[in-house]
C-alpha positions in Angstrom: 6.5 2.0 -14.4 5.9 5.5 -13.4 9.3 5.6 -11.4 11.9 8.0 -11.6 14.8 5.3 -10.8 16.3 1.8 -11.2 14.3 0.3 -8.4 10.7 1.4 -7.1 10.4 1.4 -3.6 7.5 1.3 -1.3 6.8 1.8 2.5 3.8 0.4 3.9 2.9 2.2 7.3 0.2 0.0 9.2 -0.9 -1.1 13.1 0.3 -4.7 13.6 -3.2 -7.2 12.0 -4.2 -4.8 9.2 -2.1 -6.8 7.0 0.5 -4.6 5.5 3.0 -7.3 4.6 0.2 -9.7 3.2 -0.4 -6.5 0.9 3.2 -5.9 0.2 3.4 -9.8 -0.8 0.4 -10.1 -3.1 2.1 -6.8 -5.1 5.6 -8.6 -4.7 3.7 -12.0 -6.4 1.8 -10.2 -8.5 5.3 -8.2 -9.9 7.4 -11.3 -10.1 4.8 -13.0 -12.3 5.1 -9.9 -14.3 9.0 -10.7 -14.5 10.2 -8.2 -12.6 12.6 -8.3 -9.6 11.1 -8.1 -5.9 12.1 -7.2 -2.8 9.4 -7.2 0.2 10.0 -7.4 3.8 8.9 -6.2 7.6 10.0 -4.2 9.8 8.3 -4.1 13.4 9.3 -3.8 17.2 7.8 -5.6 19.6 4.9 -7.9 17.7 2.0 -7.2 18.9 -1.8 -6.0 17.9 -2.0 -2.5 16.9 2.0 -1.5 17.3 2.8 0.5 14.4 4.8 -1.5 11.8 6.4 -0.7 8.3 6.9 -3.1 5.5 9.0 -2.4 2.6 8.8 -3.6 -1.0 11.1 -2.8 -4.0 10.0 -3.8 -7.2 12.9 -3.1 -10.3 13.4 -4.5 -14.4 17.1 -5.2 -13.3 18.2 -7.7 -10.3 17.6 -6.0 -6.9 21.0 -6.0 -4.6 20.5 -4.0 -2.0 19.1 -4.9 1.5 18.6 -1.8 3.3 15.2 -1.1 4.7 14.2 1.7 2.5 14.6 5.4 3.5 14.2 6.9 0.4 10.4 5.8 -0.8 8.6 6.5 -3.9 5.1 6.1 -2.8 4.1 5.8 0.8 0.9 3.9 1.6 -0.8 4.2 4.9 -3.2 2.0 5.9 -4.0 3.5 9.2 -4.7 7.5 9.2 -4.3 7.5 12.7 -0.4 6.9 12.5 -0.3 10.6 10.7 -0.1 11.9 14.4 2.8 9.7 15.4 4.9 8.6 12.4 6.8 10.5 10.0 5.1 9.2 6.4 6.2 11.6 4.5 9.5 11.4 5.2 12.2 11.8 2.5 9.1 11.8 -0.1 9.2 14.4 -2.8 7.2 16.6 -5.2 7.1 13.7 -7.5 6.3 11.4 -5.2 2.6 10.0 -3.4 1.3 9.2 -0.1 -1.6 6.6 -0.7 -3.5 7.2 2.4 -6.7 5.0 3.8 -8.6 7.8 5.3 -12.2 9.2 5.2 -10.2 13.0 5.3 -9.8 14.7 2.6 -6.4 15.2 0.8 -5.6 19.0 2.4 -6.7 17.2 5.7 -4.4 15.1 5.5 -1.8 17.6 4.2 -2.5 19.7 7.6 -2.0 16.7 9.5 1.4 16.1 8.4 2.4 19.9 8.6 1.4 19.5 12.3 4.1 17.3 12.7 6.6 20.1 11.4 6.9 18.2 8.0 6.0 19.9 4.6 5.2 17.2 2.0 4.5 19.0 -1.5 3.9 15.5 -3.4 0.2 14.0 -4.2 -1.9 12.5 -1.7 -3.9 10.3 -2.7 -6.8 9.7 0.2 -9.4 6.4 0.3 -11.6 5.2 2.3 -10.2 1.6 1.7 -11.7 0.5 5.0 -15.3 1.8 4.2 -15.0 -0.1 0.5 -13.9 -2.9 2.5 -16.7 -2.9 4.9 -19.7 -2.4 2.2 -18.6 -4.8 -0.8 -16.8 -7.4 1.7 -18.8 -7.2 5.1 -15.6 -6.1 7.4 -13.0 -3.4 7.3 -10.0 -4.9 5.7 -7.9 -1.9 4.0 -5.0 -3.7 2.8 -6.6 -5.7 -0.1 -8.6 -2.4 -1.0 -5.8 -0.5 -1.2 -4.0 -2.5 -3.7 -6.6 -1.2 -6.0 -5.5 2.7 -5.5 -1.9 1.6 -5.3 -2.0 0.1 -9.1 -4.0 3.0 -10.2 -1.6 5.4 -9.1 1.5 3.7 -9.5 1.2 1.6 -12.8 3.8 -0.7 -11.0 2.4 -3.9 -11.7 -1.1 -4.3 -14.0 -4.3 -4.7 -12.0 -4.8 -8.3 -13.7 -2.2 -9.2 -12.0 -3.0 -8.5 -8.5 -6.3 -10.1 -9.2 -4.5 -13.0 -10.0 -2.5 -13.6 -7.6 -4.9 -12.4 -4.8 -7.3 -15.3 -6.6 -4.2 -17.8 -6.2 -3.4 -17.1 -2.4 -6.5 -16.5 -1.0 -9.5 -18.6 -3.1 -8.8 -22.2 -1.4 -8.1 -20.1 2.3 -11.4 -18.1 2.4 -13.8 -19.4 -0.5 -14.8 -18.2 -4.0 -17.7 -15.8 -2.4 -14.8 -13.8 0.2 -12.5 -13.8 -2.8 -15.2 -12.4 -5.4 -16.1 -9.9 -2.8 -12.2 -9.0 -1.9 -12.0 -8.6 -5.9 -14.6 -6.5 -6.3 -13.4 -4.2 -3.4 -9.6 -3.8 -5.2 -12.0 -3.1 -8.5 -13.9 -0.5 -7.0 -10.7 1.3 -5.4 -9.0 0.9 -8.9 -11.7 3.1 -10.3 -12.2 5.8 -6.9 -10.9 8.9 -8.4 
């Protein structure tokens, strides 16, 4: 894993209904199958579609004893770029840490929006049009599964094969082989995107 602490911590920022919890669970299950210890849990206020949400994920090679919300993440994943204007997505990220964001904006535009909130983020920003990839391959704008490919590429926290295997395990019976295959193709495209 590309992390500098014993526990690798991730925060997903999304809106209710965008599937951040499902994305974190897929990563957690993939990590579990690789022999890692995991912890995944959501945090949200009024549970309604479109409301801002946070989902926390911890991965470690050792037992995880803490149960508090994550305050100093190694990576932040943002599923909806409109959250940049209302959420402090770069809080406590340093120059060694990363922000992965579903957006059509370029890296400098994302950095500018963060600066407009009075924040300075010197870490790496990985913009990816996950909604666009999903729409073109799956036929629906569902960034949560697509962004998993980018997450794996950036962090190497779990193997791409583990994520794909877990996605198939969870969803093939629910949505069918054709839609599952399309989602897997979208995950792989995000992984291959520079």
